[in-house]
mmCIF file of the C-alpha atoms, coordinates in Angstrom:
data_MODEL
# 
_entry.id   MODEL 
# 
loop_
_atom_site.group_PDB 
_atom_site.id 
_atom_site.type_symbol 
_atom_site.label_atom_id 
_atom_site.label_alt_id 
_atom_site.label_comp_id 
_atom_site.label_asym_id 
_atom_site.label_entity_id 
_atom_site.label_seq_id 
_atom_site.pdbx_PDB_ins_code 
_atom_site.Cartn_x 
_atom_site.Cartn_y 
_atom_site.Cartn_z 
_atom_site.occupancy 
_atom_site.B_iso_or_equiv 
_atom_site.pdbx_formal_charge 
_atom_site.auth_seq_id 
_atom_site.auth_comp_id 
_atom_site.auth_asym_id 
_atom_site.auth_atom_id 
_atom_site.pdbx_PDB_model_num 
ATOM 1   C CA . UNK A 1 1   ? 41.353 175.796 -21.294 1.00 0.00 ? 1   UNK A CA 1 
ATOM 2   C CA . UNK A 1 2   ? 37.664 175.223 -21.961 1.00 0.00 ? 2   UNK A CA 1 
ATOM 3   C CA . UNK A 1 3   ? 36.128 177.946 -24.138 1.00 0.00 ? 3   UNK A CA 1 
ATOM 4   C CA . UNK A 1 4   ? 33.432 179.873 -22.250 1.00 0.00 ? 4   UNK A CA 1 
ATOM 5   C CA . UNK A 1 5   ? 32.927 182.664 -24.764 1.00 0.00 ? 5   UNK A CA 1 
ATOM 6   C CA . UNK A 1 6   ? 32.016 182.705 -28.435 1.00 0.00 ? 6   UNK A CA 1 
ATOM 7   C CA . UNK A 1 7   ? 34.451 180.618 -30.419 1.00 0.00 ? 7   UNK A CA 1 
ATOM 8   C CA . UNK A 1 8   ? 37.241 182.692 -31.918 1.00 0.00 ? 8   UNK A CA 1 
ATOM 9   C CA . UNK A 1 9   ? 37.121 185.645 -29.509 1.00 0.00 ? 9   UNK A CA 1 
ATOM 10  C CA . UNK A 1 10  ? 40.320 184.784 -27.667 1.00 0.00 ? 10  UNK A CA 1 
ATOM 11  C CA . UNK A 1 11  ? 42.114 183.964 -30.925 1.00 0.00 ? 11  UNK A CA 1 
ATOM 12  C CA . UNK A 1 12  ? 41.003 187.328 -32.293 1.00 0.00 ? 12  UNK A CA 1 
ATOM 13  C CA . UNK A 1 13  ? 42.348 189.177 -29.239 1.00 0.00 ? 13  UNK A CA 1 
ATOM 14  C CA . UNK A 1 14  ? 45.664 187.346 -29.453 1.00 0.00 ? 14  UNK A CA 1 
ATOM 15  C CA . UNK A 1 15  ? 45.827 188.239 -33.129 1.00 0.00 ? 15  UNK A CA 1 
ATOM 16  C CA . UNK A 1 16  ? 45.547 191.982 -32.506 1.00 0.00 ? 16  UNK A CA 1 
ATOM 17  C CA . UNK A 1 17  ? 47.891 191.965 -29.480 1.00 0.00 ? 17  UNK A CA 1 
ATOM 18  C CA . UNK A 1 18  ? 51.319 193.476 -30.275 1.00 0.00 ? 18  UNK A CA 1 
ATOM 19  C CA . UNK A 1 19  ? 54.382 191.237 -30.280 1.00 0.00 ? 19  UNK A CA 1 
ATOM 20  C CA . UNK A 1 20  ? 56.163 190.886 -26.953 1.00 0.00 ? 20  UNK A CA 1 
ATOM 21  C CA . UNK A 1 21  ? 59.905 191.196 -26.181 1.00 0.00 ? 21  UNK A CA 1 
ATOM 22  C CA . UNK A 1 22  ? 62.024 188.119 -27.059 1.00 0.00 ? 22  UNK A CA 1 
ATOM 23  C CA . UNK A 1 23  ? 62.503 186.871 -23.477 1.00 0.00 ? 23  UNK A CA 1 
ATOM 24  C CA . UNK A 1 24  ? 58.778 187.195 -22.810 1.00 0.00 ? 24  UNK A CA 1 
ATOM 25  C CA . UNK A 1 25  ? 58.038 185.187 -25.937 1.00 0.00 ? 25  UNK A CA 1 
ATOM 26  C CA . UNK A 1 26  ? 60.506 182.574 -24.707 1.00 0.00 ? 26  UNK A CA 1 
ATOM 27  C CA . UNK A 1 27  ? 58.585 182.384 -21.427 1.00 0.00 ? 27  UNK A CA 1 
ATOM 28  C CA . UNK A 1 28  ? 55.310 181.970 -23.307 1.00 0.00 ? 28  UNK A CA 1 
ATOM 29  C CA . UNK A 1 29  ? 56.779 179.142 -25.357 1.00 0.00 ? 29  UNK A CA 1 
ATOM 30  C CA . UNK A 1 30  ? 58.084 177.412 -22.227 1.00 0.00 ? 30  UNK A CA 1 
ATOM 31  C CA . UNK A 1 31  ? 54.618 177.648 -20.654 1.00 0.00 ? 31  UNK A CA 1 
ATOM 32  C CA . UNK A 1 32  ? 52.979 176.210 -23.779 1.00 0.00 ? 32  UNK A CA 1 
ATOM 33  C CA . UNK A 1 33  ? 55.509 173.382 -24.109 1.00 0.00 ? 33  UNK A CA 1 
ATOM 34  C CA . UNK A 1 34  ? 55.318 172.400 -20.429 1.00 0.00 ? 34  UNK A CA 1 
ATOM 35  C CA . UNK A 1 35  ? 51.593 173.015 -19.934 1.00 0.00 ? 35  UNK A CA 1 
ATOM 36  C CA . UNK A 1 36  ? 52.470 175.569 -17.258 1.00 0.00 ? 36  UNK A CA 1 
ATOM 37  C CA . UNK A 1 37  ? 49.630 178.027 -16.535 1.00 0.00 ? 37  UNK A CA 1 
ATOM 38  C CA . UNK A 1 38  ? 50.543 181.698 -16.970 1.00 0.00 ? 38  UNK A CA 1 
ATOM 39  C CA . UNK A 1 39  ? 48.309 184.764 -17.317 1.00 0.00 ? 39  UNK A CA 1 
ATOM 40  C CA . UNK A 1 40  ? 49.369 185.240 -20.941 1.00 0.00 ? 40  UNK A CA 1 
ATOM 41  C CA . UNK A 1 41  ? 49.646 188.519 -22.835 1.00 0.00 ? 41  UNK A CA 1 
ATOM 42  C CA . UNK A 1 42  ? 45.955 189.465 -22.600 1.00 0.00 ? 42  UNK A CA 1 
ATOM 43  C CA . UNK A 1 43  ? 45.966 189.569 -18.797 1.00 0.00 ? 43  UNK A CA 1 
ATOM 44  C CA . UNK A 1 44  ? 49.612 190.645 -18.761 1.00 0.00 ? 44  UNK A CA 1 
ATOM 45  C CA . UNK A 1 45  ? 48.706 193.874 -20.512 1.00 0.00 ? 45  UNK A CA 1 
ATOM 46  C CA . UNK A 1 46  ? 45.874 194.373 -18.003 1.00 0.00 ? 46  UNK A CA 1 
ATOM 47  C CA . UNK A 1 47  ? 48.347 194.026 -15.116 1.00 0.00 ? 47  UNK A CA 1 
ATOM 48  C CA . UNK A 1 48  ? 50.629 196.556 -16.781 1.00 0.00 ? 48  UNK A CA 1 
ATOM 49  C CA . UNK A 1 49  ? 47.763 199.031 -17.119 1.00 0.00 ? 49  UNK A CA 1 
ATOM 50  C CA . UNK A 1 50  ? 46.624 198.590 -13.521 1.00 0.00 ? 50  UNK A CA 1 
ATOM 51  C CA . UNK A 1 51  ? 50.131 199.197 -12.213 1.00 0.00 ? 51  UNK A CA 1 
ATOM 52  C CA . UNK A 1 52  ? 50.467 202.264 -14.424 1.00 0.00 ? 52  UNK A CA 1 
ATOM 53  C CA . UNK A 1 53  ? 47.140 203.960 -13.657 1.00 0.00 ? 53  UNK A CA 1 
ATOM 54  C CA . UNK A 1 54  ? 47.423 203.271 -9.907  1.00 0.00 ? 54  UNK A CA 1 
ATOM 55  C CA . UNK A 1 55  ? 50.998 204.610 -9.883  1.00 0.00 ? 55  UNK A CA 1 
ATOM 56  C CA . UNK A 1 56  ? 51.979 201.541 -7.897  1.00 0.00 ? 56  UNK A CA 1 
ATOM 57  C CA . UNK A 1 57  ? 55.373 201.431 -6.264  1.00 0.00 ? 57  UNK A CA 1 
ATOM 58  C CA . UNK A 1 58  ? 55.140 198.203 -4.292  1.00 0.00 ? 58  UNK A CA 1 
ATOM 59  C CA . UNK A 1 59  ? 53.770 194.986 -5.784  1.00 0.00 ? 59  UNK A CA 1 
ATOM 60  C CA . UNK A 1 60  ? 53.513 191.650 -3.972  1.00 0.00 ? 60  UNK A CA 1 
ATOM 61  C CA . UNK A 1 61  ? 52.744 188.459 -5.884  1.00 0.00 ? 61  UNK A CA 1 
ATOM 62  C CA . UNK A 1 62  ? 51.208 185.442 -4.169  1.00 0.00 ? 62  UNK A CA 1 
ATOM 63  C CA . UNK A 1 63  ? 52.029 182.557 -6.510  1.00 0.00 ? 63  UNK A CA 1 
ATOM 64  C CA . UNK A 1 64  ? 54.579 183.916 -8.961  1.00 0.00 ? 64  UNK A CA 1 
ATOM 65  C CA . UNK A 1 65  ? 55.407 180.867 -11.065 1.00 0.00 ? 65  UNK A CA 1 
ATOM 66  C CA . UNK A 1 66  ? 58.502 181.500 -13.161 1.00 0.00 ? 66  UNK A CA 1 
ATOM 67  C CA . UNK A 1 67  ? 58.083 185.269 -13.371 1.00 0.00 ? 67  UNK A CA 1 
ATOM 68  C CA . UNK A 1 68  ? 55.771 186.000 -16.294 1.00 0.00 ? 68  UNK A CA 1 
ATOM 69  C CA . UNK A 1 69  ? 53.350 188.303 -14.455 1.00 0.00 ? 69  UNK A CA 1 
ATOM 70  C CA . UNK A 1 70  ? 56.246 190.002 -12.658 1.00 0.00 ? 70  UNK A CA 1 
ATOM 71  C CA . UNK A 1 71  ? 57.739 190.809 -16.061 1.00 0.00 ? 71  UNK A CA 1 
ATOM 72  C CA . UNK A 1 72  ? 54.588 192.769 -16.975 1.00 0.00 ? 72  UNK A CA 1 
ATOM 73  C CA . UNK A 1 73  ? 54.499 194.555 -13.626 1.00 0.00 ? 73  UNK A CA 1 
ATOM 74  C CA . UNK A 1 74  ? 58.166 195.495 -13.993 1.00 0.00 ? 74  UNK A CA 1 
ATOM 75  C CA . UNK A 1 75  ? 57.576 197.033 -17.401 1.00 0.00 ? 75  UNK A CA 1 
ATOM 76  C CA . UNK A 1 76  ? 55.076 199.399 -15.749 1.00 0.00 ? 76  UNK A CA 1 
ATOM 77  C CA . UNK A 1 77  ? 57.024 200.106 -12.552 1.00 0.00 ? 77  UNK A CA 1 
ATOM 78  C CA . UNK A 1 78  ? 60.451 200.707 -14.039 1.00 0.00 ? 78  UNK A CA 1 
ATOM 79  C CA . UNK A 1 79  ? 62.818 202.032 -11.396 1.00 0.00 ? 79  UNK A CA 1 
ATOM 80  C CA . UNK A 1 80  ? 60.159 203.724 -9.254  1.00 0.00 ? 80  UNK A CA 1 
ATOM 81  C CA . UNK A 1 81  ? 59.052 200.618 -7.355  1.00 0.00 ? 81  UNK A CA 1 
ATOM 82  C CA . UNK A 1 82  ? 59.768 197.052 -6.290  1.00 0.00 ? 82  UNK A CA 1 
ATOM 83  C CA . UNK A 1 83  ? 58.243 193.599 -6.683  1.00 0.00 ? 83  UNK A CA 1 
ATOM 84  C CA . UNK A 1 84  ? 58.235 190.785 -4.143  1.00 0.00 ? 84  UNK A CA 1 
ATOM 85  C CA . UNK A 1 85  ? 57.518 187.422 -5.731  1.00 0.00 ? 85  UNK A CA 1 
ATOM 86  C CA . UNK A 1 86  ? 56.419 184.469 -3.599  1.00 0.00 ? 86  UNK A CA 1 
ATOM 87  C CA . UNK A 1 87  ? 56.120 180.869 -4.778  1.00 0.00 ? 87  UNK A CA 1 
ATOM 88  C CA . UNK A 1 88  ? 56.518 177.444 -3.236  1.00 0.00 ? 88  UNK A CA 1 
ATOM 89  C CA . UNK A 1 89  ? 58.802 176.107 -5.971  1.00 0.00 ? 89  UNK A CA 1 
ATOM 90  C CA . UNK A 1 90  ? 62.542 176.571 -5.800  1.00 0.00 ? 90  UNK A CA 1 
ATOM 91  C CA . UNK A 1 91  ? 62.753 175.571 -9.471  1.00 0.00 ? 91  UNK A CA 1 
ATOM 92  C CA . UNK A 1 92  ? 60.358 178.370 -10.414 1.00 0.00 ? 92  UNK A CA 1 
ATOM 93  C CA . UNK A 1 93  ? 62.567 180.791 -8.487  1.00 0.00 ? 93  UNK A CA 1 
ATOM 94  C CA . UNK A 1 94  ? 65.615 179.680 -10.479 1.00 0.00 ? 94  UNK A CA 1 
ATOM 95  C CA . UNK A 1 95  ? 63.780 179.976 -13.788 1.00 0.00 ? 95  UNK A CA 1 
ATOM 96  C CA . UNK A 1 96  ? 62.416 183.418 -12.918 1.00 0.00 ? 96  UNK A CA 1 
ATOM 97  C CA . UNK A 1 97  ? 65.837 184.681 -11.840 1.00 0.00 ? 97  UNK A CA 1 
ATOM 98  C CA . UNK A 1 98  ? 67.289 183.650 -15.192 1.00 0.00 ? 98  UNK A CA 1 
ATOM 99  C CA . UNK A 1 99  ? 64.462 184.981 -17.366 1.00 0.00 ? 99  UNK A CA 1 
ATOM 100 C CA . UNK A 1 100 ? 64.119 188.337 -15.613 1.00 0.00 ? 100 UNK A CA 1 
ATOM 101 C CA . UNK A 1 101 ? 67.872 188.923 -15.521 1.00 0.00 ? 101 UNK A CA 1 
ATOM 102 C CA . UNK A 1 102 ? 68.171 188.277 -19.252 1.00 0.00 ? 102 UNK A CA 1 
ATOM 103 C CA . UNK A 1 103 ? 65.234 190.605 -19.895 1.00 0.00 ? 103 UNK A CA 1 
ATOM 104 C CA . UNK A 1 104 ? 67.272 193.482 -18.471 1.00 0.00 ? 104 UNK A CA 1 
ATOM 105 C CA . UNK A 1 105 ? 64.452 194.763 -16.273 1.00 0.00 ? 105 UNK A CA 1 
ATOM 106 C CA . UNK A 1 106 ? 65.085 197.788 -14.057 1.00 0.00 ? 106 UNK A CA 1 
ATOM 107 C CA . UNK A 1 107 ? 62.744 197.043 -11.130 1.00 0.00 ? 107 UNK A CA 1 
ATOM 108 C CA . UNK A 1 108 ? 64.275 195.573 -7.950  1.00 0.00 ? 108 UNK A CA 1 
ATOM 109 C CA . UNK A 1 109 ? 62.773 192.093 -7.562  1.00 0.00 ? 109 UNK A CA 1 
ATOM 110 C CA . UNK A 1 110 ? 62.912 189.887 -4.477  1.00 0.00 ? 110 UNK A CA 1 
ATOM 111 C CA . UNK A 1 111 ? 61.853 186.260 -5.086  1.00 0.00 ? 111 UNK A CA 1 
ATOM 112 C CA . UNK A 1 112 ? 61.025 184.322 -1.914  1.00 0.00 ? 112 UNK A CA 1 
ATOM 113 C CA . UNK A 1 113 ? 60.392 180.580 -2.044  1.00 0.00 ? 113 UNK A CA 1 
ATOM 114 C CA . UNK A 1 114 ? 57.873 179.299 0.492   1.00 0.00 ? 114 UNK A CA 1 
ATOM 115 C CA . UNK A 1 115 ? 54.214 179.158 1.465   1.00 0.00 ? 115 UNK A CA 1 
ATOM 116 C CA . UNK A 1 116 ? 52.676 182.336 0.038   1.00 0.00 ? 116 UNK A CA 1 
ATOM 117 C CA . UNK A 1 117 ? 50.596 183.380 3.037   1.00 0.00 ? 117 UNK A CA 1 
ATOM 118 C CA . UNK A 1 118 ? 53.294 182.501 5.568   1.00 0.00 ? 118 UNK A CA 1 
ATOM 119 C CA . UNK A 1 119 ? 55.871 184.581 3.696   1.00 0.00 ? 119 UNK A CA 1 
ATOM 120 C CA . UNK A 1 120 ? 53.349 187.381 3.141   1.00 0.00 ? 120 UNK A CA 1 
ATOM 121 C CA . UNK A 1 121 ? 52.706 187.598 6.886   1.00 0.00 ? 121 UNK A CA 1 
ATOM 122 C CA . UNK A 1 122 ? 56.384 188.423 7.443   1.00 0.00 ? 122 UNK A CA 1 
ATOM 123 C CA . UNK A 1 123 ? 56.446 191.316 4.975   1.00 0.00 ? 123 UNK A CA 1 
ATOM 124 C CA . UNK A 1 124 ? 56.084 194.733 6.599   1.00 0.00 ? 124 UNK A CA 1 
ATOM 125 C CA . UNK A 1 125 ? 54.627 198.001 5.360   1.00 0.00 ? 125 UNK A CA 1 
ATOM 126 C CA . UNK A 1 126 ? 51.775 199.072 3.096   1.00 0.00 ? 126 UNK A CA 1 
ATOM 127 C CA . UNK A 1 127 ? 51.325 197.543 -0.346  1.00 0.00 ? 127 UNK A CA 1 
ATOM 128 C CA . UNK A 1 128 ? 49.960 199.076 -3.555  1.00 0.00 ? 128 UNK A CA 1 
ATOM 129 C CA . UNK A 1 129 ? 49.072 195.910 -5.494  1.00 0.00 ? 129 UNK A CA 1 
ATOM 130 C CA . UNK A 1 130 ? 48.679 192.301 -4.439  1.00 0.00 ? 130 UNK A CA 1 
ATOM 131 C CA . UNK A 1 131 ? 48.450 189.831 -7.312  1.00 0.00 ? 131 UNK A CA 1 
ATOM 132 C CA . UNK A 1 132 ? 46.932 186.517 -6.238  1.00 0.00 ? 132 UNK A CA 1 
ATOM 133 C CA . UNK A 1 133 ? 47.496 183.291 -8.174  1.00 0.00 ? 133 UNK A CA 1 
ATOM 134 C CA . UNK A 1 134 ? 48.085 180.615 -5.540  1.00 0.00 ? 134 UNK A CA 1 
ATOM 135 C CA . UNK A 1 135 ? 46.435 177.175 -5.437  1.00 0.00 ? 135 UNK A CA 1 
ATOM 136 C CA . UNK A 1 136 ? 42.732 177.841 -5.845  1.00 0.00 ? 136 UNK A CA 1 
ATOM 137 C CA . UNK A 1 137 ? 41.581 175.994 -2.731  1.00 0.00 ? 137 UNK A CA 1 
ATOM 138 C CA . UNK A 1 138 ? 43.590 178.551 -0.737  1.00 0.00 ? 138 UNK A CA 1 
ATOM 139 C CA . UNK A 1 139 ? 41.979 181.604 -2.324  1.00 0.00 ? 139 UNK A CA 1 
ATOM 140 C CA . UNK A 1 140 ? 39.450 182.354 0.473   1.00 0.00 ? 140 UNK A CA 1 
ATOM 141 C CA . UNK A 1 141 ? 42.244 182.584 3.033   1.00 0.00 ? 141 UNK A CA 1 
ATOM 142 C CA . UNK A 1 142 ? 43.935 185.443 1.161   1.00 0.00 ? 142 UNK A CA 1 
ATOM 143 C CA . UNK A 1 143 ? 41.227 188.049 1.690   1.00 0.00 ? 143 UNK A CA 1 
ATOM 144 C CA . UNK A 1 144 ? 41.785 189.046 5.329   1.00 0.00 ? 144 UNK A CA 1 
ATOM 145 C CA . UNK A 1 145 ? 45.616 189.253 5.193   1.00 0.00 ? 145 UNK A CA 1 
ATOM 146 C CA . UNK A 1 146 ? 45.487 191.300 2.003   1.00 0.00 ? 146 UNK A CA 1 
ATOM 147 C CA . UNK A 1 147 ? 42.801 193.651 3.346   1.00 0.00 ? 147 UNK A CA 1 
ATOM 148 C CA . UNK A 1 148 ? 44.962 194.335 6.394   1.00 0.00 ? 148 UNK A CA 1 
ATOM 149 C CA . UNK A 1 149 ? 48.042 195.262 4.370   1.00 0.00 ? 149 UNK A CA 1 
ATOM 150 C CA . UNK A 1 150 ? 46.767 196.906 1.202   1.00 0.00 ? 150 UNK A CA 1 
ATOM 151 C CA . UNK A 1 151 ? 46.691 200.709 1.231   1.00 0.00 ? 151 UNK A CA 1 
ATOM 152 C CA . UNK A 1 152 ? 43.396 202.488 0.632   1.00 0.00 ? 152 UNK A CA 1 
ATOM 153 C CA . UNK A 1 153 ? 42.942 202.682 -3.110  1.00 0.00 ? 153 UNK A CA 1 
ATOM 154 C CA . UNK A 1 154 ? 45.294 199.745 -3.534  1.00 0.00 ? 154 UNK A CA 1 
ATOM 155 C CA . UNK A 1 155 ? 44.450 196.883 -5.863  1.00 0.00 ? 155 UNK A CA 1 
ATOM 156 C CA . UNK A 1 156 ? 43.851 193.213 -5.082  1.00 0.00 ? 156 UNK A CA 1 
ATOM 157 C CA . UNK A 1 157 ? 44.025 191.362 -8.404  1.00 0.00 ? 157 UNK A CA 1 
ATOM 158 C CA . UNK A 1 158 ? 43.197 187.649 -8.600  1.00 0.00 ? 158 UNK A CA 1 
ATOM 159 C CA . UNK A 1 159 ? 43.465 185.302 -11.587 1.00 0.00 ? 159 UNK A CA 1 
ATOM 160 C CA . UNK A 1 160 ? 41.233 182.397 -12.721 1.00 0.00 ? 160 UNK A CA 1 
ATOM 161 C CA . UNK A 1 161 ? 37.899 183.590 -11.310 1.00 0.00 ? 161 UNK A CA 1 
ATOM 162 C CA . UNK A 1 162 ? 35.960 181.861 -14.124 1.00 0.00 ? 162 UNK A CA 1 
ATOM 163 C CA . UNK A 1 163 ? 38.066 178.691 -13.799 1.00 0.00 ? 163 UNK A CA 1 
ATOM 164 C CA . UNK A 1 164 ? 37.344 177.507 -17.367 1.00 0.00 ? 164 UNK A CA 1 
ATOM 165 C CA . UNK A 1 165 ? 33.605 177.640 -16.665 1.00 0.00 ? 165 UNK A CA 1 
ATOM 166 C CA . UNK A 1 166 ? 33.744 175.132 -13.820 1.00 0.00 ? 166 UNK A CA 1 
ATOM 167 C CA . UNK A 1 167 ? 32.379 177.768 -11.427 1.00 0.00 ? 167 UNK A CA 1 
ATOM 168 C CA . UNK A 1 168 ? 28.991 177.487 -13.199 1.00 0.00 ? 168 UNK A CA 1 
ATOM 169 C CA . UNK A 1 169 ? 28.457 173.865 -12.191 1.00 0.00 ? 169 UNK A CA 1 
ATOM 170 C CA . UNK A 1 170 ? 26.553 172.689 -9.146  1.00 0.00 ? 170 UNK A CA 1 
ATOM 171 C CA . UNK A 1 171 ? 29.345 170.541 -7.763  1.00 0.00 ? 171 UNK A CA 1 
ATOM 172 C CA . UNK A 1 172 ? 33.055 170.843 -8.151  1.00 0.00 ? 172 UNK A CA 1 
ATOM 173 C CA . UNK A 1 173 ? 36.390 169.777 -6.774  1.00 0.00 ? 173 UNK A CA 1 
ATOM 174 C CA . UNK A 1 174 ? 38.134 171.544 -3.913  1.00 0.00 ? 174 UNK A CA 1 
ATOM 175 C CA . UNK A 1 175 ? 39.837 174.041 -6.202  1.00 0.00 ? 175 UNK A CA 1 
ATOM 176 C CA . UNK A 1 176 ? 36.559 175.020 -7.870  1.00 0.00 ? 176 UNK A CA 1 
ATOM 177 C CA . UNK A 1 177 ? 34.831 175.384 -4.506  1.00 0.00 ? 177 UNK A CA 1 
ATOM 178 C CA . UNK A 1 178 ? 37.707 177.591 -3.389  1.00 0.00 ? 178 UNK A CA 1 
ATOM 179 C CA . UNK A 1 179 ? 37.288 179.917 -6.373  1.00 0.00 ? 179 UNK A CA 1 
ATOM 180 C CA . UNK A 1 180 ? 33.510 180.145 -5.883  1.00 0.00 ? 180 UNK A CA 1 
ATOM 181 C CA . UNK A 1 181 ? 33.773 180.796 -2.130  1.00 0.00 ? 181 UNK A CA 1 
ATOM 182 C CA . UNK A 1 182 ? 36.512 183.382 -2.670  1.00 0.00 ? 182 UNK A CA 1 
ATOM 183 C CA . UNK A 1 183 ? 34.404 185.207 -5.256  1.00 0.00 ? 183 UNK A CA 1 
ATOM 184 C CA . UNK A 1 184 ? 31.349 185.289 -2.993  1.00 0.00 ? 184 UNK A CA 1 
ATOM 185 C CA . UNK A 1 185 ? 33.348 186.509 -0.013  1.00 0.00 ? 185 UNK A CA 1 
ATOM 186 C CA . UNK A 1 186 ? 35.213 189.160 -1.967  1.00 0.00 ? 186 UNK A CA 1 
ATOM 187 C CA . UNK A 1 187 ? 32.052 190.629 -3.487  1.00 0.00 ? 187 UNK A CA 1 
ATOM 188 C CA . UNK A 1 188 ? 30.421 190.709 -0.031  1.00 0.00 ? 188 UNK A CA 1 
ATOM 189 C CA . UNK A 1 189 ? 33.419 192.227 1.757   1.00 0.00 ? 189 UNK A CA 1 
ATOM 190 C CA . UNK A 1 190 ? 32.792 195.925 2.586   1.00 0.00 ? 190 UNK A CA 1 
ATOM 191 C CA . UNK A 1 191 ? 36.535 196.591 2.590   1.00 0.00 ? 191 UNK A CA 1 
ATOM 192 C CA . UNK A 1 192 ? 36.670 196.078 -1.191  1.00 0.00 ? 192 UNK A CA 1 
ATOM 193 C CA . UNK A 1 193 ? 34.810 197.146 -4.302  1.00 0.00 ? 193 UNK A CA 1 
ATOM 194 C CA . UNK A 1 194 ? 35.098 194.191 -6.668  1.00 0.00 ? 194 UNK A CA 1 
ATOM 195 C CA . UNK A 1 195 ? 34.558 193.506 -10.353 1.00 0.00 ? 195 UNK A CA 1 
ATOM 196 C CA . UNK A 1 196 ? 35.305 190.279 -12.191 1.00 0.00 ? 196 UNK A CA 1 
ATOM 197 C CA . UNK A 1 197 ? 36.592 191.097 -15.651 1.00 0.00 ? 197 UNK A CA 1 
ATOM 198 C CA . UNK A 1 198 ? 35.780 188.275 -18.118 1.00 0.00 ? 198 UNK A CA 1 
ATOM 199 C CA . UNK A 1 199 ? 39.186 188.438 -19.772 1.00 0.00 ? 199 UNK A CA 1 
ATOM 200 C CA . UNK A 1 200 ? 40.820 185.095 -20.587 1.00 0.00 ? 200 UNK A CA 1 
ATOM 201 C CA . UNK A 1 201 ? 39.951 182.930 -17.517 1.00 0.00 ? 201 UNK A CA 1 
ATOM 202 C CA . UNK A 1 202 ? 38.442 185.780 -15.512 1.00 0.00 ? 202 UNK A CA 1 
ATOM 203 C CA . UNK A 1 203 ? 40.333 188.242 -13.360 1.00 0.00 ? 203 UNK A CA 1 
ATOM 204 C CA . UNK A 1 204 ? 39.040 189.958 -10.216 1.00 0.00 ? 204 UNK A CA 1 
ATOM 205 C CA . UNK A 1 205 ? 39.897 193.598 -9.665  1.00 0.00 ? 205 UNK A CA 1 
ATOM 206 C CA . UNK A 1 206 ? 39.151 194.605 -6.073  1.00 0.00 ? 206 UNK A CA 1 
ATOM 207 C CA . UNK A 1 207 ? 39.890 198.139 -4.841  1.00 0.00 ? 207 UNK A CA 1 
ATOM 208 C CA . UNK A 1 208 ? 40.636 198.591 -1.154  1.00 0.00 ? 208 UNK A CA 1 
ATOM 209 C CA . UNK A 1 209 ? 38.146 201.128 0.232   1.00 0.00 ? 209 UNK A CA 1 
# 
């Protein structure tokens, strides 16, 4: 990832971050070896905190990968809530099932393979947290469905809002344009109060008003 802050800041933060459980470290190594993008421990701890302070009971993930972010959410939720993971890859579902089972987590987790927004549309009831990490060109299309389903005071959390600094350039590819358009729409949407936290690759925290 292209460095967009002073050199050494991210290394410093990783250096002071406590060691993670063995299965989580295994997931981090897999991501590093395969070049698979995950939120990493810096954002993972942020997700944990948001789930804890909001007293979330129901978390939906749009773009779950092989379960790394769900691991952090589960550590916060324990047995009081549930997580629905959605991802288009059947292989990611298999990997996540294995990792999360071996981690001995207590939270009921339902992993659904398919198009994130199509699956999301079939889920009923109010939601406490939606974590968004789908393909970036699809980001703008997540706002309306999430606004309709998130409870008041609920959290809409979206990864990669700084997109390795590519959002600062005049022109960009479809993914970059998707991130920029999403960010503009989310800030302008009266249903949310939004802040982009410049942690790792940028994470949006939007509270449903």
